[in-house]
C-alpha positions, 0 to 999 in steps of 0.5 A: 175462661169466662162463660158466654153468659158472662160475656153477654152480661159484661157486654151489657155492662159496657153498654150501660144497660145492666139492671141493678141485679145484673150489676150486682152479678158484675160486681161479684164477677170482678171479685171471683173471675180471672181479671186478665179475662176482664182485661181482654174484654175491655181491650176488645171494647176499645178496639171496636171503637177504633182505640187499639191498645197496641202500644207499638202503634204511635197513633194508638199510644197518642189516643191513650195518652189523651185518655190518660190526660182526661182521666187524670183531670176527672180524678183531680176534680173528684178529689177536690170534692172528696178525696176518699172516694177516688183513688189514683190510677196507675198507667197500666190500668188507665186504658181499662178504666177509661172504658168505665169512665166513658160509659158512666161507671167512673165510681167503679174504676177504682175497683179495677185500679187497686187489684191486679190479676194476682190480687182479686177483690172479694165482693159478696151481697150484704143483707143489712147493716145496723147502727154500731152503737159503738163505745166512746173512749178517752184517748191519752197523749201516749195513745192509751185509750180508756172505754167509757160507759154508754149509760153514764155521763162523764164529769171532769173537774180538777180533783177527779174524773168520774161518771155522773153516779160517782164511780171513779175513772182510772186514777192514772188520768189524775196526772193528765193535763188534758183530756180527749174524748172520741166517739166512733161511727154509730155512737154519741156521748155526753160529758160535763166540763169542770166549769159545768158546761155540757157537751154532746158529741155526734158520731166520729167526733172528738173534743180536747180540753184541759182539766184545769182552766186558766184565765180562759176556757178553751176546747178544740173539736172535730166532727159535730158537737153541741154545747151548753156553756156555763156562764162566767163573764170572767173566763170567756169560753173558746171553741176552735176547729182548724182556722175557726174560733168561736168566743162565748160567755154563756150560750147553746150552740151547735158546731158541725166541722166534719172535714169531708164537708169542706165547711164548718156550720156553726148554729146558735140556739140561744145567747150570742157568739162571735165567730172569727177565722184565720188565714190558713197560711199567715195565721192572721184574722181575716173575718169575724161575724156575730150571731143571734139566736136562730142564725148560722154561719157557713165557713167555706174552708177553701175560699176562707169566707163566712156567710150568715143565714137563717137556720133550721134549728130543729133539723140541726139539733135532731141528731141529739134525739137520735133522728136524721132530719133532712132538710133540702139536704144534697145527696153527698151530704146525706150519704156522708151522714149515713157513711158516718153512722153506719160506718160504710163506704159509699160509691155512686152510680149515675148519681144526680148530685143536684138532688135534695132530700127531706124528711125525718127518719129514726137513727135506730133504723137499719141501713136497709130500712133507711134506704127503703124509706129513701127510695120514695125520693128516687134513691136506689141502693145495693148493699155489698161487702168488699174485702170485708168492708161494708159498702153501699152503691147508690144511684138515682132513678132519674138521671140529671139533664 
């Protein structure tokens, strides 16, 4: 049974009056106490509001159906923003999660949703998280992977695959038609293609390209990459990401195409590029834009529209210098950047998503150090380890009006 002090603490949770320290204790209770007792407490709270959960009473059943409908609408709207942050709740948990939704703790509903009384989530405080500084690797078609040296640039040409110092890579790659290079969370990598083009990969990014060029040079990418394309007017260079294609002759530009952002940001540093997009259903070209240096194209994937605007090139390319550069950056975009670099899950508590952030911070900082700096902008956080996964709970000091 829960002790009376825990019941008082849980009541503060229900009434949305927990301090950050008390909220942390609640999380630990969710992982260490019998969840059937927590269910009973939520049941009592529903009953006190006149929403009895006894399914034998028709009017109460209708109330629960109404709650379920509203909750499903909430889940659908959140999944459009980021389908990783909200998980579908089974009916047996709807009535319990509804209380959390009602008091503003929707971000925590999935903790209850994925665990029954026979399967308790393990939650404990986390002291800090440091950048992983992971190892980039080559991935082959047979899913074999070859780790790459962090201190050496990869050079690929038609005769060999080697490091900048001349050391050869696994000879089995010589029979490979294409190469994929992938960076995990918290890491970057630089490589040189056979035509002399240089490519920088940010964290959680991927590039796939042929070892031998034909009449054109074409690469496919995911995540965020910076290109310095070698000039060759006889062989145009193409960068594809989903339905978007960029055509260049010789230029420097940055492409941010992380899928969770719902858009592709293409920023031209020097030279010129032509951007085209295809309809995701018909595969027909539906729009095209030409960019000049200092300009960027924002391709909204859902609406399939592209708009041009002036770019802050210093902010866009700061990652190449291991710097976070926030320039009127919305909360979700900021936390997505943190999520990729520190490999953490993010949970929002009473967050003001209209809030924007500005500043430069070294990416070598630990997550705790970074969040202490961001506290000056009104963002508070708690670090937890949830079932072995590093997690950060963030909230604003002031709620949106």
